[in-house]
DSSP file (Angstrom, degrees, kcal/mol; ACC not computed):
  #  RESIDUE AA STRUCTURE BP1 BP2  ACC     N-H-->O    O-->H-N    N-H-->O    O-->H-N    TCO  KAPPA ALPHA  PHI   PSI    X-CA   Y-CA   Z-CA
    1    1 A X     >        0   0    0      0, 0.0     4,-2.4     0, 0.0     5,-0.2   0.000 360.0 360.0 360.0 -42.8   79.4  118.5  103.0
    2    2 A X  H  >  +     0   0    0      1,-0.2     4,-2.4     2,-0.2     5,-0.2   0.906 360.0  48.8 -64.4 -41.2   81.0  120.4  100.1
    3    3 A X  H  > S+     0   0    0      1,-0.2     4,-2.1     2,-0.2    -1,-0.2   0.889 110.8  51.2 -65.2 -38.7   83.8  121.7  102.3
    4    4 A X  H  > S+     0   0    0      2,-0.2     4,-2.1     1,-0.2    -2,-0.2   0.912 111.6  46.4 -64.6 -43.6   84.4  118.1  103.7
    5    5 A X  H  X S+     0   0    0     -4,-2.4     4,-2.6     2,-0.2    -2,-0.2   0.908 112.5  49.3 -67.9 -41.2   84.6  116.6  100.2
    6    6 A X  H  X S+     0   0    0     -4,-2.4     4,-2.5     1,-0.2    -1,-0.2   0.877 110.8  51.3 -66.5 -35.1   86.9  119.4   98.9
    7    7 A X  H  X S+     0   0    0     -4,-2.1     4,-2.6    -5,-0.2    -1,-0.2   0.894 109.9  49.8 -65.3 -39.3   89.1  118.9  102.0
    8    8 A X  H  X S+     0   0    0     -4,-2.1     4,-2.4     2,-0.2    -2,-0.2   0.928 112.2  47.4 -64.1 -45.5   89.3  115.2  101.3
    9    9 A X  H  X S+     0   0    0     -4,-2.6     4,-2.3     2,-0.2    -2,-0.2   0.921 112.8  48.8 -63.1 -43.7   90.2  115.8   97.7
   10   10 A X  H  X S+     0   0    0     -4,-2.5     4,-2.3     1,-0.2    -2,-0.2   0.942 114.1  44.5 -61.9 -48.6   92.9  118.3   98.6
   11   11 A X  H  X S+     0   0    0     -4,-2.6     4,-2.5     1,-0.2    -1,-0.2   0.854 112.0  54.4 -66.9 -33.2   94.5  116.1  101.3
   12   12 A X  H  X S+     0   0    0     -4,-2.4     4,-2.3    -5,-0.2    -1,-0.2   0.916 109.6  46.4 -64.3 -43.6   94.3  113.1   98.9
   13   13 A X  H  X S+     0   0    0     -4,-2.3     4,-2.4     2,-0.2    -2,-0.2   0.911 113.1  49.7 -65.0 -42.6   96.2  115.0   96.2
   14   14 A X  H  X S+     0   0    0     -4,-2.3     4,-2.3     2,-0.2    -2,-0.2   0.920 110.8  49.5 -62.8 -43.7   98.8  116.2   98.7
   15   15 A X  H  X S+     0   0    0     -4,-2.5     4,-2.1     2,-0.2    -2,-0.2   0.910 111.0  50.0 -62.4 -42.2   99.3  112.7  100.0
   16   16 A X  H  X S+     0   0    0     -4,-2.3     4,-2.1     1,-0.2    -1,-0.2   0.920 110.9  49.1 -61.9 -44.0   99.7  111.3   96.5
   17   17 A X  H  X S+     0   0    0     -4,-2.4     4,-2.4     1,-0.2     5,-0.3   0.877 108.3  54.1 -64.9 -36.8  102.3  114.0   95.6
   18   18 A X  H  X>S+     0   0    0     -4,-2.3     4,-1.5     1,-0.2     5,-1.1   0.924 109.4  48.0 -61.6 -43.7  104.2  113.3   98.8
   19   19 A X  H  <5S+     0   0    0     -4,-2.1     4,-0.4     1,-0.2    -2,-0.2   0.909 115.9  43.9 -62.8 -41.9  104.4  109.6   97.9
   20   20 A X  H  <5S+     0   0    0     -4,-2.1    -2,-0.2    -5,-0.2    -1,-0.2   0.840 120.5  38.6 -73.6 -33.5  105.6  110.4   94.4
   21   21 A X  H  <5S-     0   0    0     -4,-2.4    -3,-0.2    -5,-0.2    -2,-0.2   0.975 132.7  -3.7 -86.7 -59.8  108.1  113.1   95.3
   22   22 A X  T  <5S-     0   0    0     -4,-1.5    -3,-0.2     1,-0.5     2,-0.2   0.390  88.8-114.7-121.6   1.7  110.0  112.3   98.4
   23   23 A X      < -     0   0    0     -5,-1.1     2,-0.6    -4,-0.4    -1,-0.5  -0.509  63.1 -38.0  82.3-166.9  108.7  109.1  100.0
   24   24 A X        +     0   0    0     -2,-0.2     2,-0.2    -5,-0.1    -5,-0.0  -0.850  61.6 171.5-104.7 123.7  107.0  109.3  103.3
   25   25 A X     >  -     0   0    0     -2,-0.6     4,-2.1     1,-0.0     5,-0.2  -0.642  50.0 -94.0-114.3 176.2  108.3  111.6  106.1
   26   26 A X  H  > S+     0   0    0      1,-0.2     4,-1.8    -2,-0.2     5,-0.1   0.906 126.0  49.7 -61.1 -43.6  106.7  112.4  109.4
   27   27 A X  H  > S+     0   0    0      1,-0.2     4,-1.7     2,-0.2    -1,-0.2   0.866 110.3  51.8 -64.7 -34.4  104.9  115.5  108.1
   28   28 A X  H  > S+     0   0    0      1,-0.2     4,-2.3     2,-0.2    -1,-0.2   0.882 106.4  53.5 -68.0 -38.0  103.6  113.4  105.2
   29   29 A X  H  X S+     0   0    0     -4,-2.1     4,-2.2     2,-0.2    -2,-0.2   0.866 106.1  53.5 -65.0 -35.4  102.2  110.8  107.6
   30   30 A X  H  X S+     0   0    0     -4,-1.8     4,-2.4     2,-0.2    -1,-0.2   0.923 109.0  48.4 -64.5 -43.8  100.3  113.6  109.4
   31   31 A X  H  X S+     0   0    0     -4,-1.7     4,-2.4     1,-0.2    -2,-0.2   0.906 111.5  50.2 -62.8 -41.4   98.7  114.7  106.2
   32   32 A X  H  X S+     0   0    0     -4,-2.3     4,-2.1     2,-0.2    -1,-0.2   0.878 109.7  50.8 -65.2 -37.2   97.8  111.1  105.4
   33   33 A X  H  X S+     0   0    0     -4,-2.2     4,-2.2     2,-0.2    -2,-0.2   0.917 110.5  48.7 -66.0 -42.6   96.3  110.7  108.8
   34   34 A X  H  X S+     0   0    0     -4,-2.4     4,-2.6     1,-0.2     5,-0.2   0.899 108.8  54.5 -61.9 -40.2   94.2  113.9  108.4
   35   35 A X  H  X S+     0   0    0     -4,-2.4     4,-2.5     1,-0.2    -2,-0.2   0.908 108.3  49.5 -58.7 -43.0   93.1  112.6  105.0
   36   36 A X  H  X S+     0   0    0     -4,-2.1     4,-1.9     2,-0.2    -2,-0.2   0.904 110.8  48.9 -63.7 -42.3   91.9  109.4  106.6
   37   37 A X  H  X S+     0   0    0     -4,-2.2     4,-0.7     2,-0.2    -2,-0.2   0.915 114.2  45.1 -65.8 -42.5   89.9  111.2  109.3
   38   38 A X  H >< S+     0   0    0     -4,-2.6     3,-0.8     1,-0.2    -2,-0.2   0.895 111.9  52.6 -67.7 -38.3   88.3  113.5  106.8
   39   39 A X  H >< S+     0   0    0     -4,-2.5     3,-1.5     1,-0.2     6,-0.3   0.857 102.5  59.4 -64.5 -34.9   87.5  110.6  104.5
   40   40 A X  H 3< S+     0   0    0     -4,-1.9    -1,-0.2     1,-0.3    -2,-0.2   0.734 101.9  55.4 -66.3 -21.3   85.9  108.7  107.3
   41   41 A X  T << S+     0   0    0     -3,-0.8    -1,-0.3    -4,-0.7    -2,-0.2   0.417  94.1  87.8 -92.1   1.8   83.4  111.6  107.7
   42   42 A X  S X  S-     0   0    0     -3,-1.5     3,-1.1    -4,-0.2     4,-0.3  -0.395  91.9-104.9 -95.1 175.2   82.2  111.5  104.1
   43   43 A X  T 3  S+     0   0    0      1,-0.2     4,-0.4     2,-0.1     3,-0.3   0.634 115.2  67.8 -71.9 -14.2   79.4  109.4  102.5
   44   44 A X  T 3> S+     0   0    0     -5,-0.2     4,-2.3     1,-0.2     3,-0.3   0.637  75.9  87.5 -80.0 -14.0   82.1  107.2  100.9
   45   45 A X  H <> S+     0   0    0     -3,-1.1     4,-2.5    -6,-0.3     5,-0.2   0.892  86.1  48.4 -57.6 -46.5   83.1  105.7  104.3
   46   46 A X  H  > S+     0   0    0     -3,-0.3     4,-2.3    -4,-0.3    -1,-0.2   0.877 112.9  49.4 -63.3 -34.1   80.6  102.9  104.4
   47   47 A X  H  > S+     0   0    0     -4,-0.4     4,-2.2    -3,-0.3    -1,-0.2   0.889 111.2  48.5 -70.6 -38.7   81.5  101.8  100.8
   48   48 A X  H  X S+     0   0    0     -4,-2.3     4,-2.4     2,-0.2    -2,-0.2   0.910 112.4  49.2 -66.3 -42.0   85.2  101.9  101.6
   49   49 A X  H  X S+     0   0    0     -4,-2.5     4,-2.4    -5,-0.2    -2,-0.2   0.915 111.4  49.0 -63.0 -43.7   84.6   99.8  104.7
   50   50 A X  H  X S+     0   0    0     -4,-2.3     4,-2.1     1,-0.2    -2,-0.2   0.899 111.3  50.0 -64.1 -39.9   82.5   97.3  102.8
   51   51 A X  H  X S+     0   0    0     -4,-2.2     4,-2.3     2,-0.2    -2,-0.2   0.905 110.9  49.0 -64.4 -41.6   85.1   97.0  100.1
   52   52 A X  H  X S+     0   0    0     -4,-2.4     4,-2.4     1,-0.2    -2,-0.2   0.899 111.1  49.7 -64.2 -40.6   87.8   96.4  102.7
   53   53 A X  H  X S+     0   0    0     -4,-2.4     4,-2.4     2,-0.2    -2,-0.2   0.877 109.8  51.9 -65.8 -36.9   85.7   93.8  104.4
   54   54 A X  H  X S+     0   0    0     -4,-2.1     4,-2.4     2,-0.2    -2,-0.2   0.921 111.2  46.3 -64.2 -44.5   85.1   92.1  101.1
   55   55 A X  H  X S+     0   0    0     -4,-2.3     4,-2.6     2,-0.2    -2,-0.2   0.917 112.9  49.9 -64.7 -42.8   88.8   91.9  100.3
   56   56 A X  H  X S+     0   0    0     -4,-2.4     4,-2.0     1,-0.2    -2,-0.2   0.906 112.0  48.4 -63.2 -41.1   89.6   90.7  103.8
   57   57 A X  H  X S+     0   0    0     -4,-2.4     4,-1.0     2,-0.2    -1,-0.2   0.902 111.5  49.8 -65.0 -40.6   87.0   87.9  103.4
   58   58 A X  H  < S+     0   0    0     -4,-2.4     3,-0.5     1,-0.2     4,-0.5   0.909 112.0  47.8 -64.1 -42.7   88.3   87.0  100.0
   59   59 A X  H >< S+     0   0    0     -4,-2.6     3,-0.9     1,-0.2    -1,-0.2   0.842 107.5  55.8 -67.9 -32.8   91.8   86.7  101.3
   60   60 A X  H 3< S+     0   0    0     -4,-2.0    -1,-0.2     1,-0.2    -2,-0.2   0.742 101.4  59.1 -72.9 -20.2   90.8   84.7  104.3
   61   61 A X  T 3< S+     0   0    0     -4,-1.0     2,-0.4    -3,-0.5    -1,-0.2   0.617  81.8 102.2 -81.3 -12.6   89.2   82.1  102.0
   62   62 A X    <   -     0   0    0     -3,-0.9     2,-0.4    -4,-0.5    -3,-0.0  -0.569  57.7-162.6 -74.8 128.9   92.5   81.4  100.2
   63   63 A X              0   0    0     -2,-0.4    -2,-0.1     1,-0.1    -3,-0.0  -0.916 360.0 360.0-114.6 142.2   94.0   78.2  101.4
   64   64 A X              0   0    0     -2,-0.4    -1,-0.1     0, 0.0    -2,-0.0   0.390 360.0 360.0-108.5 360.0   97.6   77.2  100.9
């Protein structure tokens, strides 16, 4: 678990730096994809999914 969380943090920092420095390139997209896969394996995954579902539900209730 500790190795998984440290890997998530490392890949998250790298992805953030890629966005700030050069924009998104193919190698940067690979790092972001790895970050997503590692993040999905942590204890935070259900909370992130619930938050995304809440935002999607809130947006679907908006009528124009």
